[in-house]
C-alpha positions in Angstrom: 55.5 -12.5 -13.7 52.7 -10.3 -12.5 53.7 -7.0 -11.0 51.9 -5.6 -8.0 49.4 -2.8 -8.7 50.7 0.6 -8.1 48.9 2.8 -5.5 47.4 4.9 -8.3 46.1 1.8 -10.1 44.5 0.5 -6.9 42.9 3.9 -6.4 41.5 4.0 -9.9 40.1 0.4 -9.6 38.4 1.2 -6.3 37.0 4.4 -7.8 35.6 2.5 -10.8 33.9 0.0 -8.4 32.4 2.8 -6.3 31.2 4.6 -9.4 29.6 1.4 -10.7 27.8 0.7 -7.4 26.7 4.4 -7.3 25.2 4.1 -10.8 23.4 0.9 -9.9 21.9 2.5 -6.7 20.9 5.6 -8.6 19.2 3.5 -11.3 17.4 1.5 -8.6 16.2 4.6 -6.7 15.0 6.2 -10.0 13.0 3.0 -10.7 11.4 3.0 -7.3 10.6 6.7 -7.5 8.9 6.1 -10.8 6.8 3.4 -9.2 5.8 5.8 -6.5 4.7 8.4 -9.1 2.7 5.6 -10.8 1.0 4.9 -7.6 0.3 8.5 -6.9 -1.1 9.0 -10.4 -3.6 6.2 -10.1 -4.6 6.1 -6.5 -4.7 9.9 -5.9 -5.3 13.1 -7.8 -1.8 14.4 -7.1 -0.2 15.6 -10.3 3.1 13.9 -11.3 6.0 15.3 -13.4 5.3 15.2 -17.1 8.8 13.6 -17.6 7.5 10.4 -16.0 7.0 7.9 -18.9 4.3 5.2 -18.6 5.7 1.7 -18.8 2.9 -0.9 -19.1 5.3 -3.7 -18.1 6.2 -2.0 -14.8 3.0 -0.3 -13.9 1.6 -3.1 -11.7 4.7 -2.9 -9.5 3.3 0.4 -8.2 0.8 -1.7 -6.2 3.7 -2.4 -3.8 3.5 1.2 -2.7 -0.3 1.1 -2.0 0.3 1.1 1.8 2.6 4.2 1.4 -0.3 5.9 -0.4 -2.4 5.2 2.6 0.3 6.7 4.9 0.5 9.7 2.6 -3.2 10.3 2.5 -3.4 10.0 6.3 -0.5 12.5 6.8 -2.2 15.1 4.5 -5.5 14.6 6.4 -3.7 15.1 9.7 -2.1 18.3 8.6 -5.5 19.6 7.4 -7.1 18.6 10.7 -4.4 20.4 12.7 -4.8 23.6 10.6 -8.6 23.5 10.8 -8.5 23.1 14.5 -6.9 26.6 14.7 -10.1 28.1 13.3 -13.0 25.6 13.9 -14.4 23.1 16.3 -13.4 19.4 16.3 -16.5 18.2 14.5 -16.1 20.8 11.7 -12.4 20.1 11.4 -13.1 16.4 11.1 -15.6 17.0 8.3 -13.1 19.2 6.4 -10.5 16.5 6.9 -12.8 13.9 5.4 -13.6 16.2 2.5 -9.8 16.6 1.9 -9.5 12.9 1.8 -12.2 12.7 -0.9 -10.6 15.4 -3.0 -7.1 13.9 -2.6 -8.2 10.4 -3.8 -11.1 11.5 -6.1 -13.3 9.4 -3.8 -11.8 6.3 -5.6 -12.4 3.9 -2.7 -15.8 5.3 -1.6 -17.1 5.0 -5.2 -16.0 1.4 -5.3 -17.6 0.8 -1.9 -20.9 2.1 -3.1 -20.8 0.2 -6.4 -20.0 -3.0 -4.5 -22.9 -2.5 -2.1 -25.2 -2.1 -5.1 -23.9 -5.1 -6.9 -23.7 -7.5 -4.0 -27.0 -6.3 -2.6 -29.0 -6.2 -5.8 -27.6 -8.8 -8.2 -28.9 -12.4 -8.4 -25.9 -13.9 -10.2 -22.3 -12.9 -11.0 -23.1 -11.5 -14.4 -25.9 -9.3 -13.0 -23.8 -8.2 -10.1 -20.9 -7.1 -12.3 -23.4 -5.3 -14.6 -24.8 -3.4 -11.7 -21.4 -2.5 -10.3 -20.4 -1.1 -13.7 -23.4 1.3 -13.7 -22.1 4.8 -12.8 -25.3 5.7 -11.0 -25.5 4.9 -7.2 -28.4 2.7 -6.2 -30.3 2.2 -3.0 -27.8 -0.1 -1.4 -24.9 2.1 -2.4 -26.5 5.2 -1.1 -27.4 3.6 2.3 -24.0 2.1 2.5 -22.2 5.5 2.0 -24.5 7.2 4.5 -23.8 4.6 7.2 -20.1 4.5 6.3 -19.6 8.3 6.8 -21.8 8.4 9.9 -19.8 5.7 11.6 -16.5 7.1 10.4 -17.3 10.6 11.6 -18.5 9.5 15.1 -15.5 7.2 15.5 -13.1 10.0 14.6 -14.9 12.3 17.1 -14.4 9.7 19.9 -10.7 9.2 19.0 -10.2 13.0 19.0 -11.8 13.2 22.4 -9.1 10.9 23.7 -6.3 13.1 22.3 -5.1 14.8 19.1 -2.2 12.4 18.9 -4.4 9.3 19.3 -6.6 10.4 16.4 -3.6 11.0 14.1 -1.9 7.7 14.9 -5.2 5.9 14.5 -5.6 7.5 11.0 -2.1 6.5 10.0 -2.7 2.9 11.1 -6.1 2.6 9.5 -5.2 4.0 6.1 -1.9 2.1 5.8 -3.3 -1.3 6.9 -6.6 -1.0 4.9 -4.7 -0.5 1.7 -2.4 -3.4 2.5 -5.6 -5.5 2.9 -6.7 -4.4 -0.6 -3.3 -5.5 -1.9 -3.7 -8.9 -0.4 -7.0 -9.3 -2.2 -5.3 -8.4 -5.5 -2.6 -11.0 -4.8 -5.0 -13.8 -3.8 -7.7 -13.5 -6.4 -8.1 -13.3 -10.2 -9.3 -10.1 -11.8 -12.7 -10.7 -13.4 -12.7 -7.9 -16.0 -9.5 -8.4 -17.9 -11.3 -7.8 -21.2 -12.4 -4.4 -20.1 -9.2 -3.4 -18.2 -7.9 -1.2 -21.0 -4.8 0.9 -20.1 -4.8 -0.3 -16.5 -4.7 -4.0 -17.3 -1.1 -4.1 -16.1 -2.2 -2.8 -12.7 -4.2 -6.1 -12.3 -1.1 -8.2 -12.6 0.1 -9.8 -9.4 3.3 -8.6 -7.7 6.3 -11.0 -7.7 7.3 -12.3 -4.3 10.1 -9.8 -3.9 7.8 -6.8 -4.2 5.0 -8.3 -2.1 7.4 -9.2 0.7 8.7 -5.7 0.6 5.2 -4.2 0.9 4.4 -6.7 3.7 7.5 -6.0 5.8 7.2 -2.2 5.5 3.6 -2.3 6.4 4.4 -4.5 9.4 7.2 -2.3 10.6 5.1 0.9 10.2 2.2 -0.6 12.0 4.3 -1.8 15.0 6.0 1.6 15.3 2.7 3.4 15.1 1.0 1.1 17.7 4.0 1.4 19.9 3.7 5.2 19.8 0.0 4.8 20.6 0.8 2.7 23.6 3.3 5.3 24.8 0.7 8.1 24.6 -2.1 5.9 26.1 -0.1 4.1 28.8 -3.1 2.0 29.9 -2.9 -0.1 26.8 -0.3 -2.7 25.9 1.1 -3.1 22.4 1.5 -6.8 23.0 -2.3 -6.9 23.2 -3.3 -4.3 20.7 -1.0 -5.4 17.8 -2.3 -9.0 17.7 -5.9 -7.9 18.0 -5.6 -5.4 15.1 -3.7 -8.0 13.0 -6.4 -10.6 13.7 -9.2 -8.2 12.7 -7.5 -7.4 9.4 -6.8 -11.1 8.7 -10.4 -12.1 9.5 -11.9 -9.3 7.4 -9.7 -10.0 4.4 -10.4 -13.7 4.6 -14.2 -13.0 4.9 -14.2 -10.6 1.9 -12.2 -13.2 -0.1 -14.9 -15.7 0.4 -17.6 -13.1 -0.3 -16.1 -12.0 -3.6 -15.2 -15.6 -4.6 -18.8 -16.8 -4.0 -20.5 -13.9 -5.7 -18.1 -12.8 -8.4 -15.5 -15.5 -8.8 -12.8 -12.9 -8.4 -12.4 -9.2 -7.7 -12.9 -5.9 -9.5 -11.6 -2.4 -8.7 -14.8 -1.8 -6.8 -14.1 -4.8 -4.6 -10.8 -3.2 -3.7 -12.6 0.0 -2.7 -15.0 -2.0 -0.6 -12.1 -3.8 1.1 -10.2 -0.6 1.9 -13.2 1.2 3.3 -14.4 -1.8 5.3 -10.9 -2.3 6.8 -10.4 1.4 7.5 -13.8 1.5 9.4 -13.1 -1.7 11.3 -9.6 -0.6 12.4 -11.0 2.7 13.6 -13.7 0.9 15.5 -11.3 -1.6 17.0 -8.9 1.2 18.2 -11.9 3.2 19.6 -13.0 0.1 21.7 -9.4 -0.7 22.8 -8.7 2.9 23.8 -12.0 3.3 25.7 -11.3 3.7 29.4 
């Protein structure tokens, strides 16, 4: 015959269950925090705690937080822009904001953009293009590409700032978040062509499993919708039902076009291709929002 549990026994059993669930949640949060630190350590110059241990088997999962890195960079840029506005004009504040972005990321994506311009513009086959892209010196195509990139970006940010401070900030948040998600899509869809030279970051080139990629996709979608909704509330003459599909379509078309470009010319992607993707998408999103918000 089984005797019913005494109240104290029930209490202890419930306590053990809650303690177990608490430990599981704590372990999960610690793991995700570690992945965030991995992402910060690779995609930015932000120092991370020395206690964080590198795990080659888990490192690639940090890619799921690439859109968050974009959001983080845009937030820092926004704070710098606001502070600079207290002392300087809008153009000077925008330049200082862009400089902050370069310092924060170590010009990681801009360097990749320039290398990709050189390789795709100057190479006659995949081997030659990859060799050019590996060269640390910036060539003619890369130099011209960077000049045009920053001229366009500067003028677009000026136009967005002329609409309102809030419009500029939200546009930055959208552009930096979505552009890095686009780079993540390239990583998921294409093979990495320099595995033999990947070294310590070879794990970073591994594809995310479906769980992590869906997580990154859902969070990016929710953030984008919320940001565009805020933009439509500030600029009441635009409709989020129109803006959101247009921005989504632009990102999809550019990612698909770059996929074909990289596949045709390189038979895969490199880190430089990701920088090219991020910068191209960031510029395109800023351009699209500038056009949509023009009265």
